[in-house]
C-alpha positions in Angstrom: 31.4 -37.4 3.2 35.5 -38.0 3.0 37.2 -38.5 6.4 39.2 -35.3 5.4 36.2 -33.4 5.2 34.6 -35.0 8.3 37.6 -33.8 10.5 37.8 -30.3 9.1 34.5 -29.9 10.2 35.1 -31.3 13.5 38.1 -28.7 13.7 36.0 -25.7 12.6 33.3 -26.7 15.2 35.8 -27.3 17.9 37.4 -23.8 16.9 33.9 -22.2 17.2 33.0 -23.7 20.6 36.5 -22.3 21.9 35.9 -18.9 20.7 32.2 -18.6 22.0 33.7 -19.6 25.4 36.4 -16.6 25.4 35.2 -13.2 27.0 34.8 -10.5 24.5 37.2 -8.1 26.7 39.9 -11.0 26.6 40.1 -11.0 22.6 42.6 -8.0 22.5 40.5 -6.4 19.9 41.4 -3.0 18.6 40.8 -0.6 15.8 44.8 -0.2 14.6 45.6 -2.6 11.7 42.2 -3.6 10.9 40.1 -2.5 7.9 38.3 0.1 10.4 41.2 2.2 10.5 41.3 2.8 6.7 37.4 3.5 6.9 37.8 5.8 9.7 40.7 7.8 7.8 38.4 7.8 4.8 35.6 9.3 7.3 38.0 12.3 8.3 39.5 12.6 4.7 35.7 13.3 3.7 35.2 15.7 7.0 38.3 17.7 5.9 37.2 17.9 2.3 33.8 19.2 3.5 35.4 21.9 5.6 35.1 20.4 8.9 38.3 20.4 11.5 36.4 18.3 14.2 37.3 14.7 14.1 35.4 12.6 16.3 37.2 9.9 18.2 36.1 6.1 17.6 36.3 3.0 19.9 34.9 -0.6 19.8 31.3 -0.9 21.7 28.6 -3.2 21.7 27.0 -1.8 19.0 27.0 1.4 16.7 26.5 4.9 18.4 27.4 8.0 20.4 26.8 8.1 24.0 24.5 10.4 25.4 25.1 13.7 23.7 28.8 13.0 23.5 30.8 13.6 20.4 32.6 10.0 20.1 31.7 7.1 17.9 31.0 3.6 19.1 31.8 0.9 16.6 30.4 -2.8 17.0 33.4 -4.9 18.3 32.9 -7.7 15.7 33.9 -5.6 12.9 37.4 -5.4 14.2 37.8 -9.2 13.3 36.8 -10.9 10.1 36.2 -14.3 12.2 34.0 -12.4 14.5 32.2 -10.5 11.7 31.4 -14.2 9.8 30.3 -15.5 13.6 28.1 -12.4 13.9 26.3 -13.3 10.4 26.3 -17.1 11.4 24.4 -16.4 15.1 22.3 -13.4 14.4 20.9 -14.3 10.4 22.0 -10.6 9.8 25.4 -10.5 7.9 27.9 -8.2 9.2 28.5 -4.6 7.6 30.6 -4.7 4.3 32.8 -1.7 3.8 30.2 0.5 2.0 27.5 0.2 5.2 30.5 0.6 7.4 31.3 4.0 5.9 27.7 4.7 5.6 27.2 4.2 9.5 30.3 6.0 10.1 28.7 9.2 8.3 25.4 8.9 10.1 27.6 8.8 13.6 29.7 11.3 12.5 26.5 13.6 12.2 25.7 12.8 15.8 28.9 13.8 17.0 29.1 17.1 15.0 26.0 17.6 16.7 27.0 17.0 20.2 30.2 18.6 19.6 28.7 21.8 19.3 25.4 21.6 20.9 23.7 22.8 17.6 20.6 20.6 19.1 20.1 23.7 21.2 19.8 26.2 18.2 16.3 27.6 17.5 16.9 27.1 13.8 17.9 23.7 14.4 14.7 22.9 16.4 12.9 24.5 13.7 14.6 22.7 10.8 14.2 18.8 12.8 12.1 19.2 15.6 12.8 18.9 19.4 15.8 17.1 20.6 14.2 16.1 23.6 11.2 14.2 22.3 10.9 10.6 23.1 12.8 7.6 21.3 10.6 5.0 19.8 12.1 2.0 18.3 8.7 1.2 16.3 8.4 4.6 14.8 5.3 5.4 12.4 7.3 5.9 9.6 5.9 7.4 6.0 7.5 5.3 3.4 8.7 7.6 0.6 8.4 10.9 2.3 10.2 13.7 0.5 10.8 15.6 3.6 13.4 13.1 4.7 16.8 12.0 3.1 17.5 8.2 2.7 20.7 6.6 4.0 20.2 3.8 6.4 17.7 1.2 5.5 14.1 1.9 7.2 13.5 5.4 6.7 15.7 5.9 9.9 15.6 9.7 9.4 11.9 9.5 10.7 12.9 7.9 13.9 13.7 11.1 16.1 14.9 14.8 15.1 18.4 13.7 16.1 18.5 10.8 13.5 16.9 13.2 11.0 20.0 15.5 11.2 22.5 12.4 11.5 21.2 10.9 8.3 20.9 14.6 6.6 24.7 15.1 7.7 25.5 11.6 6.4 24.0 12.4 3.0 25.4 15.8 2.8 29.0 14.4 3.6 29.2 11.4 1.4 31.2 12.6 -1.8 29.2 10.9 -4.5 25.6 11.5 -3.0 24.8 14.2 -5.7 22.1 15.2 -3.0 21.5 18.9 -4.9 20.2 17.1 -7.7 18.7 14.0 -5.9 16.9 16.3 -3.5 15.9 19.1 -5.9 12.6 20.7 -5.1 11.5 18.7 -2.0 11.5 19.7 1.4 14.6 17.8 2.3 16.7 19.9 0.5 15.9 22.7 2.8 17.5 20.5 5.6 20.7 19.6 3.6 21.1 23.5 2.7 21.0 24.2 6.5 23.7 21.5 7.1 25.8 23.0 5.0 25.7 26.2 6.4 26.3 24.8 10.1 29.4 23.3 8.5 30.6 26.7 7.5 29.7 28.3 10.5 31.4 25.7 12.9 33.7 24.0 10.6 36.9 25.7 11.9 36.0 26.4 15.2 37.0 24.1 18.4 34.4 21.8 19.5 32.3 23.0 22.8 32.0 19.2 24.3 35.0 17.1 24.9 34.5 13.2 25.6 34.3 12.3 29.4 32.5 8.8 29.1 32.3 5.9 26.7 29.0 3.8 26.4 30.0 0.2 26.7 33.3 0.0 25.4 34.6 -3.4 24.6 37.1 -3.5 27.6 33.9 -3.5 29.6 32.5 -6.3 28.0 33.2 -9.1 30.5 30.6 -11.7 29.4 31.4 -14.5 26.9 30.9 -14.6 23.3 28.4 -17.6 23.9 26.6 -15.5 26.7 26.5 -12.7 24.1 24.8 -14.4 21.3 22.2 -16.2 23.9 21.1 -13.3 25.3 17.7 -12.7 23.4 17.1 -9.3 22.3 13.8 -7.5 23.1 11.8 -8.4 20.3 8.6 -7.1 21.6 7.2 -10.8 21.3 4.1 -9.6 23.2 3.3 -7.0 20.5 3.1 -10.3 18.0 0.3 -12.3 19.5 -1.3 -13.4 16.0 -5.0 -14.8 16.6 -5.8 -18.3 15.6 -8.2 -16.8 12.9 -4.9 -16.4 10.8 -4.4 -20.3 10.7 -7.0 -20.1 8.1 -5.2 -17.6 5.9 -2.2 -20.0 6.3 -4.1 -23.0 5.2 -5.2 -20.9 2.1 -1.4 -20.1 1.1 -0.2 -23.6 1.6 -3.2 -25.8 0.8 -1.2 -28.7 -0.8 -1.4 -32.3 1.1 2.0 -33.4 0.1 5.4 -31.5 -0.3 8.0 -29.9 1.5 7.6 -28.4 4.8 6.2 -24.9 4.4 8.3 -24.0 7.6 11.3 -25.1 6.3 11.0 -23.2 2.9 9.9 -19.9 4.6 12.9 -20.3 7.1 15.1 -20.2 4.3 14.2 -16.9 3.0 13.4 -15.5 6.7 16.5 -13.2 6.9 16.2 -11.6 3.3 12.4 -10.9 4.0 13.3 -9.1 7.4 15.7 -7.1 5.7 13.5 -6.0 3.0 10.6 -5.6 5.3 12.8 -3.5 7.5 14.1 -1.3 4.4 10.7 -0.5 3.0 8.5 -0.4 6.0 10.6 1.0 8.9 9.6 -1.6 11.5 12.5 -2.8 13.8 14.2 -6.1 12.8 13.5 -7.4 16.1 9.9 -6.8 15.9 9.7 -8.3 12.5 11.9 -11.3 14.0 9.3 -12.2 16.5 6.6 -11.8 13.8 8.4 -14.4 11.5 8.9 -16.8 14.7 5.2 -16.9 15.3 4.2 -17.3 11.7 7.0 -20.1 11.6 5.7 -22.0 14.7 2.0 -21.9 13.5 2.7 -23.0 10.0 5.1 -25.8 11.4 2.4 -26.9 14.1 -0.2 -27.0 11.4 2.2 -29.1 9.0 1.5 -27.0 6.2 3.3 -28.1 3.1 4.3 -26.7 -0.6 4.0 -28.6 -3.6 7.5 -28.7 -5.2 6.1 -27.4 -8.3 4.4 -24.4 -6.7 7.1 -23.0 -4.3 7.9 -19.7 -6.3 4.2 -18.9 -6.5 3.3 -19.9 -2.8 6.6 -17.7 -1.5 5.1 -14.8 -3.7 1.7 -14.9 -2.1 3.4 -15.5 1.6 5.6 -12.3 0.9 2.6 -10.4 0.1 0.7 -11.7 3.2 3.7 -10.7 5.4 4.0 -7.6 4.0 0.3 -6.7 4.6 0.6 -7.7 8.3 3.8 -5.4 8.4 1.8 -2.6 6.6 -1.1 -3.2 9.1 1.4 -2.6 12.1 3.0 0.4 10.7 -0.6 2.3 10.4 -2.5 0.7 13.2 0.3 -0.2 15.9 -1.0 -4.0 15.7 -0.5 -6.6 13.1 -4.0 -7.5 13.2 -7.0 -5.1 14.0 -9.4 -5.9 16.8 
């Protein structure tokens, strides 16, 4: 490596260390002047085009969401700065949302805000259509992949998480200008939910909201920890639910029988992020739970010293993908990765 390249790497490392030492609320993050401003304006245009006068306010927060029953949208703070967005991907293994994904989540949160602004969740027909708003939330909800009773917007069959999420997802699909929802959901139960959202928009679209903003949830101004502390805080991944029995060592040996070759754990780790994203999308299991599963599998694979022959990498990865998917689907239907 040339001296110039080494110097550039050293500068980049120093800048990263300096950034991680800064408190989040001292980074002077704001929405005006960023890409978020244009995307929020696009959301407002779509609401107006759909006949809704209500425009939910937006603020920078610790994550996506609306405060409890408050019609305002929290947006992850890292999306307000390109350098922080890049850091998010590097430190979490999950790339920050691109422009298409930001709009997807904005429409979803606008559905929550519209619901809360008019207390639609209290309407008897809303409850008959979506279910009880008071139902408990479950991060590892038992999704039914490909169910025609729900629309598809956020990955992971998110509509099935809770009636409030079902409404927000239905609203997002209804609001998206090019979703073509009448044709996409023709002759399936989800169409009735979309038609109900359209009726609600006609009835409440030009009315003033019943609920005003009186509290924000974790606004960026209150995030006093440093970026380093923020990313060092381990998520609640549910590691206890991922205790895998020693019997699976036999299966890992069968997956990676080579005596010589590349470390299997290293090869698997290179595909970890993509596999987690895909499993979250198709099974609905939370990313945190899937991360805990992968960490256990990687630790066992490394401890066993398993190898992959250089000429068998593709085949072994395919087998391993089927193995992990089987574990995920076992959890989906039994609440455990392995049955007793």
